[in-house]
N, C-alpha and C positions, 0 to 999 in steps of 0.2 A: 410755217410759221402765219398766223393770223394778222390781217393787215386793221390796224387801228379803225373805226369810224371817225372820220371829223364834218363835220358840218362848215361850208363856207359860208360867208354873212347873209350874202342872197339866198342863202337855203332857213338859214336863222328867221330873216326878213318874212320872208313867203308863211314859215312855221307861225309866226304871231301875227302875221295879217289871217289867216284862217283862223287861227284858235279866236282873235278878235272877233271876226264876223262868225264865228260860232256862236259868242255870250251873247249878241248882239242879236240872232235869229230864236236863241232857243232862251232865254232870261229878259230878253226888251220883247221883239215880235212875237208872243207864243199867246197859244191859247191856254191857258194853267186848268187843270179841271180837275186838280188833285190826283187822284190815280192814272190823268191821261193827260197827256200832255203833245200838243198840234206842233210841233215843227220844222222846221228843216234843215237848222242845226245839223244836224249829223251827217248833212252833203259836205261841208267843208270839210271834214275831220277823215270822208270817203276820200275825197281828192286830194290832201294831204297826202293821205296813206299812197293814192296811187302816183300822184306827182312825185313826192318827194322819199318814199318808201318804208316799207311796213313799220320800220323802228321810230320814223319822222310820223307817222300814223300815229302810231302808240301813246308818244309823246303829247302828241297835239290835243289827242282826245281825252289823254290823262291830265292834262295841265290846262282843259275846258271845262271840265269835271270839278274840280279844285277850286279854281280860280270862280266858277259859279254857283259852287255850295256856296262862298261866301261873299258874295254877291248878295243872293237872298238871304243869307242866314240859315242855312240848313245845315244839317251835320253831314261831313262825309257818309257814305254809304257803298262799304267796300263794291258789293255787289252792282249797283248801278256804274261805279267809274272802272269797274274791271268792262263791263260792257261798253262805255265809251271809249276805251282803247281798242277793244275789239273793231269796232266801227271805223277805227284806222289801221287794223293789222288785217284781216282776214279777206277784206278786198285788193288790199296789195299784195299778199298772198299768192293769192289769185293770178295776178295779173300775168306771168308767165305762161300761165295755160291759155292765155287769148291774146299774146301780144303780140304773137305772128300772124293773127289774120286777121281777113278784112274786117272793113268797118262792120257790119253786121254778124261776125264772131266774136270782134270784141264789145259789142254792144249785148249781147247775148251773155258774154261772158259775164258783164260788171253788174249785168243783171242778176244774173244766178249767183253772185258772188254778193250782191246785196240781201237778195233772200234768205240764202243761209245766214249772212250775217245778225240781221235783223229776228232771224228766229233764233237762234244761239243770245243775241245780246236782248232785245227787245222783252221776246213772248219766255222765255229763259229766264236768265240772270237778271231784268230789269222788274220780271215780274216779283222772281223769288225775294229780291233786294224789298221791296212793295210788301208784302207777306213775312216777312221773317224781323223785317228791322222797323217795317214800321204799322204793322199791325193789320194793312188787311185783309180780309177774307178773301180766299182763291178766287172761291165761285161767285162770291158777288161778284172779283173785278174782270177776271177772264174773260167772257162774253165782249165786254167793252174793248178788252185789249185788241179783240181778237180782229171787232169790228177796226179800232183806230190802224192794226197791220193793216189789214187787207184797205184802207184808203190811204195810208201814208208811203207806203212800198214803190207803186208805181208814182207817183210825187217824184219818189228818190231818184227811182231810176229816170227818170224822165227829164230832169236836173241836173244828176250826176254825168248821165250820158251828151245832153248840150254843153254842160261845161267842158267835160272831159273832150270831146271832140270840138273846141273852139280854141282859136289863135291863140287863149292863155295855156294851154299844155305846151306847145311850142316856145311859147315865152319863159314857161317858170324850164323846163329842161334844159334851156340855154341855145334852141334853134332858131329861136328868130330873136331879135332884139326890138324894144318896143317903138310905136313907130314915131314917138321923140328922136330917142337914137337915130331912126334911120334917117333922117332927114344932112342933105347933106350942105357942108358948109363949103362957102366960097371964098 
């Protein structure tokens, strides 16, 4: 008999917060150059998966993409939507492979999972979505997308590791109460 997964209010609030942060980072604080978009919003989706699990990460990626399309007036591109979902799912699925390792092992595991996800999401699915759905020429955009990949992936790795190894992880996991709640009342 399988357990039915339910999310408590805290999980839903963190998911909503990460979706909102993703939207701000990808739709407002972004350098948009057509086939190339320079933003760090995917870090929020990666963290949603690492902190809350692959289903929550996938839901955050899906919600971020759909809401972002409506915000900017884009049609939903199924290739790019699946790519957004994978940003939350794949690193979370890889987490058991590095969960019991020391910090260096966890860092390597996170970075490898981000690189693999970026190859599948950014280089394969998003590029396919741009070519098939929007009519971009593959040979014209791929060199720029490879440069974008080479620049953004180290940034994603550094930001994800900094945030994952911060006190935020313990707070989201429920191991530590926020500083405001720690104050003793007399």
